[in-house]
C-alpha positions as CSV (number, residue, x, y, z in Angstrom):
1,M,188.1,87.9,-40.7
2,K,186.5,87.7,-37.2
3,K,183.8,90.1,-38.4
4,I,182.9,87.9,-41.3
5,L,182.7,84.8,-39.0
6,Y,180.4,86.6,-36.6
7,M,178.1,87.6,-39.4
8,A,178.0,84.1,-40.8
9,S,177.2,82.7,-37.3
10,A,174.5,85.3,-36.8
11,L,172.8,84.4,-40.2
12,A,173.0,80.7,-39.4
13,L,171.4,81.2,-36.0
14,M,168.6,83.4,-37.6
15,F,167.7,80.7,-40.2
16,T,167.7,77.9,-37.7
17,A,166.0,79.5,-34.8
18,C,163.3,81.7,-36.4
19,D,161.5,79.3,-38.8
20,P,157.9,79.6,-37.6
21,M,156.8,76.5,-39.6
22,E,159.1,74.1,-37.9
23,D,156.5,72.8,-35.5
24,V,154.0,72.4,-38.3
25,Y,156.5,70.5,-40.3
26,E,157.1,68.1,-37.4
27,E,153.3,67.5,-36.9
28,V,152.8,66.9,-40.6
29,D,155.8,64.5,-40.7
30,K,154.4,62.7,-37.6
31,A,150.9,62.4,-39.2
32,Y,152.4,61.0,-42.4
33,A,154.5,58.6,-40.3
34,D,151.5,57.4,-38.3
35,E,149.4,57.0,-41.4
36,Y,152.2,55.0,-43.1
37,E,152.7,52.9,-40.0
38,E,148.9,52.1,-39.9
39,Q,148.8,51.2,-43.5
40,L,151.9,49.0,-43.1
41,F,150.3,47.2,-40.0
42,F,147.1,46.3,-41.8
43,S,148.6,45.6,-45.2
44,D,148.9,41.8,-44.5
45,K,145.6,41.4,-42.6
46,T,142.1,40.4,-43.6
47,L,138.9,42.0,-42.4
48,I,136.3,39.7,-40.8
49,E,132.9,40.8,-42.1
50,D,130.3,38.3,-41.0
51,G,131.8,36.2,-38.3
52,Y,134.0,33.2,-38.8
53,E,134.2,29.4,-38.2
54,L,137.5,28.0,-37.3
55,I,138.9,25.4,-39.7
56,E,141.1,22.5,-38.7
57,A,144.3,24.3,-39.7
58,D,143.5,27.3,-37.5
59,Y,144.0,25.3,-34.2
60,A,147.7,24.9,-35.1
61,L,148.1,28.7,-34.5
62,S,147.5,28.3,-30.8
63,S,150.2,28.3,-28.2
64,D,148.4,25.5,-26.3
65,Q,149.6,22.1,-27.3
66,G,146.3,20.5,-26.4
67,V,144.4,22.9,-28.8
68,K,147.0,22.1,-31.5
69,D,146.8,18.3,-31.0
70,Y,143.0,17.8,-30.5
71,K,141.8,20.8,-32.5
72,N,139.3,22.0,-29.9
73,F,139.0,24.1,-26.8
74,S,137.9,22.7,-23.4
75,K,137.8,23.6,-19.7
76,Y,141.5,22.8,-19.7
77,A,142.2,25.2,-22.6
78,P,139.6,28.0,-22.2
79,V,138.1,29.7,-25.2
80,A,138.6,33.1,-23.6
81,D,142.4,32.5,-23.3
82,F,143.2,30.9,-26.6
83,L,140.6,31.9,-29.2
84,P,141.8,35.6,-29.5
85,E,145.4,34.5,-30.2
86,I,144.3,32.3,-33.0
87,L,142.5,35.2,-34.7
88,N,145.6,37.4,-34.1
89,N,147.9,34.8,-35.6
90,K,145.5,34.2,-38.5
91,L,146.1,38.0,-39.3
92,F,142.4,38.9,-39.1
93,Y,141.2,42.3,-38.0
94,G,137.8,43.8,-37.2
95,E,136.0,47.1,-37.3
96,P,136.1,49.0,-33.9
97,G,132.9,48.8,-31.9
98,L,131.6,45.7,-33.6
99,E,131.3,42.2,-32.1
100,Y,131.9,39.1,-34.2
101,T,130.6,35.6,-33.7
102,V,133.3,32.9,-34.0
103,S,132.4,29.2,-34.0
104,Y,134.8,26.4,-32.9
105,N,135.0,22.9,-31.5
106,F,134.6,22.5,-27.8
107,Y,135.4,19.3,-25.9
108,I,133.3,18.1,-23.0
109,P,135.0,15.3,-21.0
110,S,133.4,12.3,-19.5
111,S,132.0,12.7,-16.0
112,Y,130.4,10.4,-13.4
113,D,127.2,11.1,-11.5
114,R,127.8,8.8,-8.5
115,D,125.5,10.3,-5.9
116,M,122.0,11.6,-5.6
117,D,121.6,14.7,-3.5
118,P,120.2,13.6,-0.1
119,E,118.4,17.0,0.0
120,A,116.3,16.1,-3.1
121,H,112.8,17.5,-2.8
122,K,110.3,14.6,-3.2
123,L,107.0,15.7,-4.7
124,T,104.1,15.1,-2.3
125,N,100.4,14.6,-3.1
126,N,99.8,18.3,-2.4
127,D,102.6,19.2,-4.9
128,Y,101.0,17.1,-7.6
129,D,97.6,18.6,-6.8
130,L,99.1,22.1,-7.1
131,L,99.8,21.3,-10.8
132,G,96.2,20.3,-11.4
133,D,94.0,17.4,-10.2
134,G,91.8,17.1,-13.2
135,E,91.7,14.3,-15.8
136,D,95.2,13.5,-17.2
137,E,96.8,16.0,-14.8
138,P,99.6,15.1,-12.3
139,G,97.2,15.4,-9.3
140,E,94.8,12.8,-10.7
141,Y,97.0,9.8,-9.7
142,G,99.9,11.6,-7.9
143,S,102.4,10.9,-10.8
144,F,103.4,11.9,-14.3
145,N,103.0,9.8,-17.5
146,K,104.4,9.9,-21.0
147,N,101.5,12.1,-22.3
148,M,102.2,14.9,-19.9
149,P,104.6,17.9,-20.6
150,I,106.7,17.0,-17.5
151,D,109.2,19.8,-17.9
152,E,106.5,22.5,-18.3
153,Y,104.7,21.2,-15.1
154,L,107.9,21.1,-13.1
155,L,109.2,24.5,-14.2
156,A,105.8,25.9,-13.1
157,F,106.1,24.0,-9.8
158,M,109.6,25.5,-9.2
159,D,108.4,29.0,-9.8
160,R,105.6,28.6,-7.3
161,R,107.4,26.4,-4.7
162,F,110.8,28.2,-4.7
163,P,110.1,31.9,-5.7
164,I,113.1,33.2,-3.8
165,A,116.4,32.1,-5.2
166,K,119.8,33.5,-6.3
167,V,121.9,32.8,-9.4
168,G,123.4,29.4,-9.2
169,D,120.9,27.9,-6.8
170,Y,119.8,24.4,-7.8
171,K,117.1,21.9,-6.6
172,L,116.9,18.2,-7.3
173,L,113.3,17.0,-7.6
174,N,112.2,13.4,-7.0
175,Y,109.0,12.6,-8.8
176,K,107.0,9.5,-9.8
177,F,106.6,8.4,-13.4
178,Y,103.8,6.0,-14.1
179,G,105.0,2.4,-14.7
180,T,108.7,3.0,-13.8
181,G,108.7,4.5,-10.3
182,D,111.0,7.3,-9.1
183,R,112.8,9.6,-11.4
184,Y,115.0,12.7,-10.7
185,V,115.6,16.0,-12.4
186,E,117.7,19.0,-11.4
187,Y,116.8,22.6,-12.0
188,E,119.0,25.7,-11.7
189,Y,118.1,29.3,-11.1
190,N,119.7,31.6,-13.8
191,G,118.8,34.9,-12.1
192,T,115.4,35.2,-13.8
193,V,113.7,31.8,-13.9
194,W,114.4,28.1,-13.1
195,V,115.8,26.1,-16.0
196,N,116.5,22.4,-16.5
197,S,120.2,21.7,-16.0
198,D,119.9,18.5,-18.2
199,K,121.6,16.3,-15.7
200,D,120.8,12.6,-15.3
201,Y,120.3,11.2,-11.8
202,G,118.9,8.1,-10.2
203,Y,119.4,5.6,-13.0
204,D,116.7,3.0,-12.8
205,E,117.5,-0.2,-14.6
206,D,113.8,-1.0,-14.9
207,T,113.4,1.8,-17.4
208,A,115.9,0.4,-19.8
209,Y,114.8,-1.5,-22.9
210,E,116.2,-5.1,-22.8
211,M,117.4,-6.5,-26.0
212,T,115.6,-9.7,-27.1
213,S,116.8,-12.7,-29.1
214,D,114.9,-11.3,-32.1
215,D,116.7,-8.0,-31.8
216,Y,120.1,-9.6,-31.9
217,D,119.0,-11.8,-34.8
218,S,117.9,-8.7,-36.8
219,F,121.6,-7.7,-36.9
220,G,122.5,-11.1,-38.6
221,E,123.0,-14.6,-37.4
222,D,126.3,-15.6,-39.1
223,W,129.7,-15.7,-37.4
224,G,130.7,-12.2,-36.4
225,D,127.1,-11.1,-36.1
226,P,125.3,-10.3,-32.8
227,G,122.6,-12.9,-33.5
228,K,125.0,-15.8,-33.6
229,F,125.1,-16.0,-29.8
230,D,122.8,-13.1,-28.9
231,N,125.5,-10.8,-27.5
232,F,128.0,-8.2,-28.3
233,T,131.8,-8.6,-28.0
234,S,135.0,-6.6,-28.2
235,S,134.9,-7.1,-32.0
236,I,131.1,-6.9,-32.4
237,K,130.7,-3.4,-31.0
238,V,127.5,-2.0,-29.5
239,D,127.9,1.3,-31.2
240,D,128.1,-0.2,-34.7
241,Y,124.5,-1.5,-34.3
242,L,122.4,0.3,-31.8
243,P,122.1,3.8,-33.4
244,D,120.4,2.3,-36.5
245,F,118.4,-0.1,-34.3
246,L,117.1,2.9,-32.3
247,I,116.1,4.7,-35.5
248,A,113.9,1.7,-36.5
249,K,112.7,1.0,-32.9
250,Y,111.6,4.6,-32.1
251,P,110.6,6.2,-35.4
252,D,108.6,8.9,-33.6
253,A,111.5,10.0,-31.3
254,V,112.5,13.7,-31.4
255,V,115.8,15.5,-30.9
256,G,116.7,15.4,-27.2
257,D,115.0,12.1,-26.5
258,K,117.0,9.6,-24.4
259,K,116.9,5.8,-24.4
260,E,118.7,3.3,-22.2
261,I,119.5,-0.1,-23.5
262,K,120.2,-3.3,-21.6
263,Y,122.3,-5.8,-23.4
264,V,124.6,-8.9,-23.0
265,Y,128.3,-8.6,-23.4
266,Y,130.3,-11.9,-24.0
267,G,132.5,-12.9,-21.2
268,L,130.6,-11.0,-18.5
269,H,128.1,-12.8,-16.3
270,R,125.8,-9.8,-16.0
271,N,124.0,-7.3,-18.2
272,L,125.4,-4.0,-19.3
273,Y,123.6,-0.7,-19.9
274,V,124.1,2.2,-22.3
275,G,122.3,5.4,-22.9
276,Y,121.7,7.2,-26.2
277,T,120.6,10.7,-27.0
278,L,118.9,11.6,-30.3
279,E,120.6,14.5,-31.9
280,E,120.2,16.2,-35.4
281,T,122.7,13.7,-36.8
282,G,121.2,10.6,-35.3
283,W,121.4,8.6,-32.0
284,R,124.7,9.3,-30.1
285,K,126.0,7.1,-27.3
286,S,125.9,9.6,-24.4
287,V,125.9,7.5,-21.3
288,N,127.6,4.3,-20.1
289,V,126.1,2.7,-17.1
290,E,128.7,0.8,-15.1
291,F,128.4,-1.4,-12.0
292,D,130.3,-0.1,-9.0
293,W,131.4,-3.2,-7.0
294,A,132.4,-1.0,-4.0
295,T,128.8,0.3,-3.6
296,G,126.8,-2.4,-5.3
297,E,125.1,0.3,-7.4
298,Y,125.1,1.3,-11.1
299,V,127.0,4.4,-11.9
300,L,126.2,6.8,-14.7
301,K,129.2,7.9,-16.9
302,T,128.4,10.7,-19.2
303,L,130.6,10.1,-22.2
304,S,132.9,12.8,-23.7
305,Q,131.9,14.6,-26.8
306,T,133.0,17.4,-29.0
307,I,130.4,20.0,-29.9
308,T,130.3,23.2,-32.0
309,Q,130.0,26.3,-29.9
310,S,130.3,30.0,-30.6
311,S,131.5,33.1,-28.7
312,L,131.7,36.8,-29.3
313,V,135.0,38.6,-29.9
314,A,135.9,42.2,-30.6
315,Y,138.9,44.0,-32.1
316,K,140.4,46.6,-29.8
317,D,143.7,48.4,-29.8
318,R,144.9,46.2,-32.7
319,T,144.3,42.9,-30.9
320,W,141.4,40.5,-30.5
321,V,139.6,40.2,-27.1
322,F,137.1,37.8,-25.8
323,V,133.7,39.3,-25.1
324,P,131.8,37.8,-22.1
325,P,128.2,37.3,-22.9
326,V,126.6,40.4,-21.3
327,K,124.0,42.9,-22.1
328,L,122.8,46.2,-20.8
329,V,119.3,46.8,-19.2
330,V,117.7,49.9,-17.8
331,S,118.3,50.0,-14.1
332,E,117.3,52.1,-11.0
333,K,120.5,51.2,-9.2
334,A,123.1,53.7,-8.1
335,A,125.7,54.2,-10.9
336,T,129.2,52.8,-10.5
337,E,130.4,54.7,-13.6
338,T,129.3,58.0,-15.3
339,Y,130.0,58.8,-18.9
340,T,129.0,61.6,-21.3
341,L,128.9,60.6,-25.0
342,V,131.4,62.5,-27.2
343,N,131.3,63.2,-30.9
344,A,133.2,60.1,-31.8
345,D,130.6,58.0,-30.0
346,Y,127.8,59.3,-32.1
347,E,129.9,58.8,-35.2
348,L,130.4,55.2,-34.3
349,V,126.7,54.5,-34.3
350,G,125.8,56.6,-37.4
351,D,124.6,59.7,-35.7
352,G,127.7,61.8,-36.5
353,K,126.0,64.4,-38.6
354,Y,124.5,66.3,-35.7
355,H,126.2,64.4,-32.8
356,N,122.9,63.6,-31.0
357,F,120.1,61.0,-31.0
358,Y,116.9,61.9,-33.0
359,T,114.0,61.3,-30.6
360,K,111.2,63.5,-32.1
361,D,107.7,62.2,-31.6
362,M,108.9,59.2,-29.7
363,S,107.5,57.8,-26.5
364,E,109.8,57.1,-23.5
365,E,109.7,53.3,-24.4
366,E,110.4,54.0,-28.0
367,I,113.4,56.2,-27.1
368,V,114.9,53.5,-24.9
369,A,114.3,50.9,-27.7
370,A,116.1,53.2,-30.2
371,I,119.1,54.3,-28.2
372,L,119.8,51.2,-26.0
373,P,121.5,49.2,-28.9
374,K,123.5,52.3,-29.8
375,I,124.7,53.0,-26.3
376,T,125.5,49.3,-25.8
377,K,127.7,49.4,-28.9
378,I,129.4,52.5,-27.6
379,L,130.1,51.2,-24.1
380,K,131.4,47.9,-25.4
381,A,133.8,49.8,-27.6
382,N,135.0,52.0,-24.8
383,F,134.9,49.9,-21.6
384,E,135.6,46.4,-20.4
385,L,132.1,45.6,-19.2
386,A,131.6,43.4,-16.2
387,V,128.4,42.0,-14.7
388,G,127.2,44.3,-11.9
389,D,128.6,47.5,-13.4
390,V,126.0,50.3,-13.5
391,Y,126.6,53.1,-16.0
392,E,124.9,56.5,-16.0
393,I,125.1,57.8,-19.6
394,T,124.5,61.4,-20.5
395,Y,123.6,61.9,-24.2
396,A,122.4,64.7,-26.5
397,Y,119.1,64.5,-28.3
398,Y,117.0,66.4,-30.7
399,N,113.2,66.2,-30.4
400,G,112.4,69.5,-32.2
401,T,114.8,71.4,-29.9
402,G,118.1,70.3,-28.6
403,G,118.8,69.0,-25.1
404,S,120.5,66.4,-23.1
405,D,119.3,63.5,-20.8
406,A,120.7,60.6,-18.9
407,I,119.9,56.9,-18.7
408,T,121.2,54.4,-16.2
409,L,122.1,50.9,-17.5
410,E,123.3,47.8,-15.7
411,V,125.5,45.1,-17.1
412,V,123.9,41.6,-16.7
413,E,124.6,38.2,-18.0
414,D,123.2,37.6,-21.5
415,I,121.9,34.1,-20.9
C-alpha cells in the first residue's frame, strides 16, 4: 500500500512541477486580462476628436462649488485645477501624444485702477522727434492726434528707448494727445517684444462725451423716459440706452474702440461717467468712473465680465492633464535633459516603418522644420515640459544612408 502511495505522489509531483508551458500560460492569461481590463475601462468613454467646448451642464461635474454655481472658471477656480476633472467626469478620453483645445467660460472680476505710477515716463520733445518730425508725425507738434497709429509709434519707441528688458517688466508712458492733454498707456515686455497691456490709466473727464438735452430726448420724452427730465434713474438704466446710442453716435467705430460718457443721474448733484468698449457683439459697459471723496479724484473701476477662453489639454495615463502654453525652439544652451528616441516615438509620429526621420535632399533649415513638430509631439507625450528646460534629442535619420544626429531644444512660453 505504501508503495502505491509513493508512486501516486511521484506522478503528481512530476505533472505539477515539470510543465514547461506553465510560464507561457501565465503570460497569456495576463495579456488577456490586461486587454479585457483596457476594453472594460474604455467601454463607457467617448473619444474627443476635434477639441470641445464646455456646455452649461458640464460645469456641474466640477468639485468646486463656484464652478458649479457660476458655470465658469476664474482666478479663484483656476482652469488648470478644474478643467481636467470635468473632462474625466464627462468620461472623455483622447489619443496619446495629442493635444486638444477646450473652450470654456472665464470670469474676470471688477478691479480698481486708483493710482498712476509715479515712475511713468513722460515723452519729451526729443522722444516725439525720434518718432518722426515730418508733416503729420508726432515730432511736428510734440503730440499725437486721432489720425496717427499711436500704438505703432509707441511700440517702436519702446523698442528703441528700452531695448534691454526681462519678461514681466512694464513701463507706463505719459504722452500728449492733441485737444485733450495727457494720456497714459502701459506696455509690458513678453520676452521678445513690448506689448500693450491694455490697461486704462489717468482718466481725464475732459475726454468724455457729455450727454446733451437732445440726446436724452432721443430716447423719449414721456414719463419713464430719459428725456422727460434729461437724466437717468434707478429705473431708467443707463445700460438700457447707451449701447444703441453709441452705435448711432459712432457708426465708424471698430472693435476695441473705447468711449467715455458723462451723464446726469437723478438724485446726485454731480455728473457720473461710464466707459464702453466696442466688441463683436456691440458696445459693452466696461468701466465705471466713480468719485473718491477721500482723495477728491475720479477712480476707474473695470467692470467684471465673463469671456470665452480656450486651453490645451492632453490625455496621459488614463487621465486628463492641463498643458501649459509652451513650445520648443532650437537652442544653443547646455542641455538639462538628454533623450534618445525609441521605436515607439517614431511610431507615434508616423515614422514607424523604418524608425527614423527621412531627410534626404533637405537643407539644415528644412530638416529642422520637418522634425521639430514631430519631436515636440514626442516630448509632450513623454515629459512634463516646463519653461527653461533644455533637451538634447538624439534621433535616427535616413538621407540615402542611415545615421544619427542630435538637436538641442529649449522649452519657452508660447505667447
